C-alpha positions as YAML, in Angstrom:
chain: A
units: angstrom
residues:
- id: 1
  name: UNK
  ca: [117.21, 124.39, 102.09]
- id: 2
  name: UNK
  ca: [115.37, 124.85, 105.37]
- id: 3
  name: UNK
  ca: [116.01, 122.69, 108.45]
- id: 4
  name: UNK
  ca: [112.65, 120.93, 108.02]
- id: 5
  name: UNK
  ca: [113.73, 119.85, 104.50]
- id: 6
  name: UNK
  ca: [117.00, 118.08, 105.31]
- id: 7
  name: UNK
  ca: [117.61, 114.37, 104.76]
- id: 8
  name: UNK
  ca: [120.74, 112.24, 105.14]
- id: 9
  name: UNK
  ca: [120.77, 110.79, 101.64]
- id: 10
  name: UNK
  ca: [122.63, 108.01, 99.92]
- id: 11
  name: UNK
  ca: [125.44, 109.76, 97.99]
- id: 12
  name: UNK
  ca: [123.82, 109.11, 94.61]
- id: 13
  name: UNK
  ca: [120.44, 110.47, 95.79]
- id: 14
  name: UNK
  ca: [121.41, 113.96, 97.03]
- id: 15
  name: UNK
  ca: [120.44, 115.69, 93.77]
- id: 16
  name: UNK
  ca: [117.20, 113.67, 93.61]
- id: 17
  name: UNK
  ca: [116.27, 114.79, 97.14]
- id: 18
  name: UNK
  ca: [117.02, 118.42, 96.30]
- id: 19
  name: UNK
  ca: [114.85, 118.11, 93.17]
- id: 20
  name: UNK
  ca: [112.05, 116.50, 95.19]
- id: 21
  name: UNK
  ca: [112.12, 119.32, 97.73]
- id: 22
  name: UNK
  ca: [112.16, 121.97, 94.99]
- id: 23
  name: UNK
  ca: [109.12, 120.47, 93.26]
- id: 24
  name: UNK
  ca: [107.08, 119.99, 96.44]
- id: 25
  name: UNK
  ca: [106.69, 123.45, 97.92]
- id: 26
  name: UNK
  ca: [102.87, 123.45, 97.83]
- id: 27
  name: UNK
  ca: [101.18, 122.72, 101.17]
- id: 28
  name: UNK
  ca: [100.45, 119.06, 100.34]
- id: 29
  name: UNK
  ca: [103.86, 118.15, 98.95]
- id: 30
  name: UNK
  ca: [105.78, 120.14, 101.52]
- id: 31
  name: UNK
  ca: [104.06, 118.29, 104.36]
- id: 32
  name: UNK
  ca: [105.44, 115.05, 102.87]
- id: 33
  name: UNK
  ca: [108.92, 116.61, 102.72]
- id: 34
  name: UNK
  ca: [108.69, 117.72, 106.36]
- id: 35
  name: UNK
  ca: [107.50, 114.26, 107.42]
- id: 36
  name: UNK
  ca: [110.33, 112.55, 105.50]
- id: 37
  name: UNK
  ca: [112.82, 114.91, 107.13]
- id: 38
  name: UNK
  ca: [111.47, 114.00, 110.60]
- id: 39
  name: UNK
  ca: [111.57, 110.27, 109.87]
- id: 40
  name: UNK
  ca: [115.08, 110.60, 108.47]
- id: 41
  name: UNK
  ca: [116.29, 112.55, 111.50]
- id: 42
  name: UNK
  ca: [114.93, 109.84, 113.80]
- id: 43
  name: UNK
  ca: [116.75, 107.17, 111.77]
- id: 44
  name: UNK
  ca: [119.92, 109.29, 111.99]
- id: 45
  name: UNK
  ca: [119.54, 109.29, 115.79]
- id: 46
  name: UNK
  ca: [119.60, 105.48, 115.74]
- id: 47
  name: UNK
  ca: [115.89, 104.94, 116.27]
- id: 48
  name: UNK
  ca: [114.25, 101.84, 114.84]
- id: 49
  name: UNK
  ca: [112.18, 102.12, 111.67]
- id: 50
  name: UNK
  ca: [109.03, 101.80, 113.81]
- id: 51
  name: UNK
  ca: [110.10, 104.59, 116.15]
- id: 52
  name: UNK
  ca: [111.09, 106.68, 113.14]
- id: 53
  name: UNK
  ca: [107.75, 106.08, 111.40]
- id: 54
  name: UNK
  ca: [106.01, 107.40, 114.50]
- id: 55
  name: UNK
  ca: [107.47, 110.84, 113.66]
- id: 56
  name: UNK
  ca: [104.82, 111.03, 110.90]
- id: 57
  name: UNK
  ca: [101.93, 110.90, 113.36]
- id: 58
  name: UNK
  ca: [100.12, 114.04, 114.40]
- id: 59
  name: UNK
  ca: [101.07, 116.26, 111.47]
- id: 60
  name: UNK
  ca: [98.04, 115.53, 109.29]
- id: 61
  name: UNK
  ca: [99.24, 113.00, 106.72]
- id: 62
  name: UNK
  ca: [96.78, 110.90, 104.77]
- id: 63
  name: UNK
  ca: [97.52, 107.22, 104.16]
- id: 64
  name: UNK
  ca: [98.64, 108.04, 100.63]
- id: 65
  name: UNK
  ca: [101.00, 110.73, 101.94]
- id: 66
  name: UNK
  ca: [102.47, 108.28, 104.46]
- id: 67
  name: UNK
  ca: [103.16, 105.92, 101.55]
- id: 68
  name: UNK
  ca: [104.91, 108.74, 99.69]
- id: 69
  name: UNK
  ca: [107.07, 109.45, 102.73]
- id: 70
  name: UNK
  ca: [107.93, 105.74, 103.07]
- id: 71
  name: UNK
  ca: [108.92, 105.71, 99.41]
- id: 72
  name: UNK
  ca: [111.15, 108.79, 99.78]
- id: 73
  name: UNK
  ca: [112.87, 107.35, 102.84]
- id: 74
  name: UNK
  ca: [113.27, 103.92, 101.24]
- id: 75
  name: UNK
  ca: [114.80, 105.28, 98.05]
- id: 76
  name: UNK
  ca: [116.90, 108.14, 99.35]
- id: 77
  name: UNK
  ca: [117.87, 107.75, 103.02]
- id: 78
  name: UNK
  ca: [121.06, 105.91, 103.96]
- id: 79
  name: UNK
  ca: [118.99, 103.47, 106.05]
- id: 80
  name: UNK
  ca: [116.28, 103.30, 103.40]
- id: 81
  name: UNK
  ca: [116.46, 99.59, 102.65]
- id: 82
  name: UNK
  ca: [116.12, 98.73, 106.35]
- id: 83
  name: UNK
  ca: [113.11, 101.05, 106.57]
- id: 84
  name: UNK
  ca: [111.56, 99.61, 103.38]
- id: 85
  name: UNK
  ca: [111.79, 96.01, 104.59]
- id: 86
  name: UNK
  ca: [110.21, 96.91, 107.94]
- id: 87
  name: UNK
  ca: [107.52, 99.08, 106.29]
- id: 88
  name: UNK
  ca: [106.47, 96.40, 103.80]
- id: 89
  name: UNK
  ca: [106.26, 93.76, 106.53]
- id: 90
  name: UNK
  ca: [103.97, 95.96, 108.62]
- id: 91
  name: UNK
  ca: [101.76, 96.89, 105.66]
- id: 92
  name: UNK
  ca: [101.34, 93.30, 104.50]
- id: 93
  name: UNK
  ca: [103.02, 90.48, 106.40]
- id: 94
  name: UNK
  ca: [104.95, 88.14, 104.16]
- id: 95
  name: UNK
  ca: [104.78, 90.40, 101.12]
- id: 96
  name: UNK
  ca: [107.90, 90.35, 98.98]
- id: 97
  name: UNK
  ca: [108.45, 93.22, 96.60]
- id: 98
  name: UNK
  ca: [111.32, 95.39, 95.45]
- id: 99
  name: UNK
  ca: [109.13, 98.47, 95.89]
- id: 100
  name: UNK
  ca: [107.32, 100.16, 98.75]
- id: 101
  name: UNK
  ca: [103.84, 98.91, 99.59]
- id: 102
  name: UNK
  ca: [100.99, 101.39, 99.77]
- id: 103
  name: UNK
  ca: [99.42, 101.45, 103.26]
- id: 104
  name: UNK
  ca: [95.98, 101.57, 101.64]
- id: 105
  name: UNK
  ca: [96.28, 97.95, 100.45]
- id: 106
  name: UNK
  ca: [93.17, 95.94, 101.13]
- id: 107
  name: UNK
  ca: [92.42, 92.24, 101.14]
- id: 108
  name: UNK
  ca: [88.85, 91.34, 100.36]
- id: 109
  name: UNK
  ca: [87.79, 87.86, 101.39]
- id: 110
  name: UNK
  ca: [85.05, 86.63, 99.10]
- id: 111
  name: UNK
  ca: [84.78, 83.23, 100.73]
- id: 112
  name: UNK
  ca: [81.19, 82.18, 101.17]
- id: 113
  name: UNK
  ca: [79.79, 84.63, 98.67]
- id: 114
  name: UNK
  ca: [77.91, 83.60, 95.60]
- id: 115
  name: UNK
  ca: [79.46, 84.31, 92.21]
...
């Protein structure tokens, strides 16, 4: 495993991370792996989830890819639950879910429109 593919995983998620890395060696998937590794390294350094998320910026991720990275971190990293709670609150304030919210969520206000 290369340095840009490392993640400090929960003990029961090490094999899952290795499998994820192995199955994402194409350019698109590998960029998500690299981003997750950067976010994880920042969390390992004691940075906040927000500061850690900022490691994703500037490497060419789409919104969907950012959501994939958030999911990987939330499920596999030792500080994943902390990251997930912060992530979901920033994506949609007040949202309660056991999963990871997609950053492409939209709210459409139809007030004042005719049916």
